[in-house]
C-alpha positions, 0 to 999 in steps of 0.5 A: 852113428851115421847112415849114407843114402843115395851115393856111388862109392867107387873104388872103395875099400874097407881099409878107407873106412875107419870108425871110432869106439861106439860108432856105426855106419849103415848103408841105406836106400840107394847106396853102390859099393864098388870095390877097388881091389881084393879087400879084407873087411874088419868091421860090420857093414850094416845095410837098411835099404836097398843097397848093391855091392859090386865087387867087380870080380874082386874078393871081399874077405870076411874071415880075418876079423871077429867083428866083420860081417854083412848084416841085412837090417830090417826091411833091407835088401842087399844084392851082391854082384860080381863078387867072390865072398870069402870066410862066410859062416854064420856070425858073418852073414845075417838077415834080420827078418822076413821083410829083408832079403839078399840077392847073390848074382854072378858071385862066389860064396866060399864058406869057411864054416857052416852058415844057416839063414834063419830069416829073411829071403835069399835070391840067386840070379845068374851063376852062384857058386857055394864052395867051402871045405867040409861046410854046410849051408842051410836055408831054414827061414820062412822067407822064400829061397828064389832062383831067377830065370836063367839062374844056376846055383852051383854047389861045389864038393864038400858043401852040403845044402840043407833046406828046411820048409818050416810052413810046408809052402809050395812057394818057399823054394821057387824056380822062376821057370825051366831055365833056372837049376841047381848044379851038384858037383859031388855035393852032399 
């Protein structure tokens, strides 16, 4: 079991990381992962601290392996920047608890099935696109859904956005100011 901290991993491709049976790799505080090319993730990447994935406008595909996925562990904060993430569904993206967060910034999320966020916070910065054939993205956490200053969440056709406010909180779904918006492109 290995935890990496305070590293910049440039030109990373998931195929470069090989894990043995019963081994695990966790990305801790101060990790910056920069993708080198369009990649296929075939294992689970765990994030236990503050970490960043910078896709550098490449595609990170989660769909081809049943064991592939991104997990933000308890107290972790993962920021995904400039990345096209494909193959996203319930088992591929998981936020462990309400002290954890996922920030999507200048990225495209291509859903391959329904995806429900049941815990943690979700932050949208800059332009983020939700796309996918006949898919539903559901935010059902007691954490917050925040659109940062100037953020635009684009919800494409054939994508449903479901929002559940379990505590009827006025701060559960927040627009930081009038420059934050949600754009519906024939969405349901």
